[in-house]
N, C-alpha and C positions, 0 to 999 in steps of 0.2 A: 504494500500500500504506500502511496505517495501522499504526504500530508503537508500542506503549507500552513505556516503559522504567521499571523499578522498582528503584531502587538502595537499598541499606541494609545493615546488618550482618547482618540475619536471624539473630539470635543469642539464641534460635532463631526460626525461622519459625513462625507460629501462625495460627489461624483468622481473626484480624483481617486479616492480610496476604492470605489467600486470598479472603476475602469482598470486599475492596477490588479485588483483581485481577479477579475475576469480574464485579464491577460495571463496571469499566473496559471489559472485553470486550463486555458487553451494551450499555451506554449509548453507547459510541462505535463499536461495530461494528469493533473492532480486529481486524486479521488475525493479529497476534502480540503477545504480551506477554513481554518479556525481563526476567528477574530478574537483577540485577547485584550479587552480594555484594561488599562493600567489603573491601579489604585492611585499611585503617585509616580510620575516619571522621574528617574534619576537625573534626567537632562533638564528638568524644569523644577528645581527644588523650591523656588520661591513662589510658585503659582498654585492656585487652587482651582482644579477643574470643576466643571458642573457636577452636580451630585451623580454618583455612580449609577443610581437607579435610572436617572434620566438618560445618561449616556448609553446605558445598556438598552433602554427602551428604544432610543433612536436607532441604534444598531439593528435591533431585531426588526423594526419596521422597514429599514432600508434594505435588509437582506432577504426579506420575504419573497418567496417564489423561486429561490435558487436552492435546491435541495443539497447541494454540495457545500454551501456556506453554513457555518455553525458559529455560535458565540459561546465562549467559555469564560466564566467570571472568576476563574481561580485566583487571579492577581487581586481582584477586588475583595474576595473572601479572605485572602491571606492578609491584606491590609499592609500599611507601611509603604516603603519604597519598593517598586516593582522591578526586580532584577531578572533579566532574560535568563541567566544561568539557573535560577530557581525554577522558573517556568519550564524551561527545556528539560530539566531533570525530571520534573513531575510528568510532563507529557511523554517523554521517552519511556518512562516506566509504564504508563498507561498503554502505549502503542509500541511494544518492544520490537516488532517486526517491520515497522514503518520506516521509510526514508523521510527524514524531516528537512523542510526548507523554511528559512526565515526571511520574510520580506523586509527590506530595509531601504530607506532612501539613500541615494548616492552621496548626499551630503554627510551622512553618518558613517560611511565606510571608513574614512581615515581614523575615526575614533575606536573602531572595533578592537584593536590590540589593547586599549585601555579599559575595556569592559571588565567587569568582575568575572573571574574564571575564564578569561579570554581563550586560553589554550584548549580548554575543554569544549568551549563553543565551536572553535575552529574544527575540532575533530567530529563533533556531533551533527553539524549542520552544513548545508549548502545555503549560501545567502543569495537570495534573488534580489538583485539590485534594481531599484526603481530609478530610472534615469531622470535627470533634470533636462528639460528641453534645451538644446543648444550646447550642452556640456559634454565633455569626453567621458568615456566609460571609466568608472572607478576601478582601481587595481590595488591588490595587496599580495605580498609574497606568500608562498606555501607556508604553512599548511592550510591557509584560508582558501575556501572554494567559493568563488563569486561567479554568478551567472546573471548577465544583464537581461532584463525584460525588455522586449522591443515594442510591445503593443500599447498604444493609447496613452502616452504620457499627457497629463493635463496639468497646467501650472495653476493650481489653486491650493490654498492651505486653510486649515481650520482657524488659524489665528486671523487670517484675512476675513473669513466669514464672521468671526466674533467682532472684529473691528467694524465691519459693514453694518452688522445689526446694531451695535452701540451707537453708530452714527445715523441710524434710521434709513440706511440704504438697502436696496433690494438684494436678496440672496437666492431667490427662487430658482434661478438658472444654474446654481452651483450645487444644489443638493436635492434629494428626492422630496416630492411634495409632502409626504407624511412626516419627514424630519422637520421641514419648514413649519408644519402645523404644530408640532410639539414645541419647537423653539418659541413660536408666537404665543401658543396657549400657556406655556409655563413662564413666559417673560424672561427667557434666558438671554444672557449677554447684553442686557440693556445698560448695565453699569458702565462707568468710565473705563475700567480695566478690561483688557482683552486677554 
């Protein structure tokens, strides 16, 4: 079995996330792609994401209709800072015969050797690198296994969406309608901070 793992804050999930996920399914023939919302990103220590229940709800409505997509709340249930090494260890134990892939933005690739338990991650995973439009492929020496995704890069970010909502600007073209309804109905991202 080939399983893709896609971690992040998903605050909020948007079309860029979904296009990358579909590209991973198609290009690698993944059997399943698991979205893993973080409790607290180690890369964003001073930020407070939207409540976990709302981020998970937005993910579930955005992923409806694709049976190969799953949401796993293990990082949220574990609480604290969400480290990829802890998550991969748990999922590798659950799926001992699976080949695991981790989706990662090209801008994060240079930091991989600094991640907690980096050598173990390099042995356990193939990293599917999400390209940034107009930028060269990211590289790292062995033992890192990097595979670029070619399909559908879209330059949009969750922080941009939060800023647009806070400024009263439209976001409907950037995320699924059901996610936009949750953001509006719950009054998310209206504060000054993004």
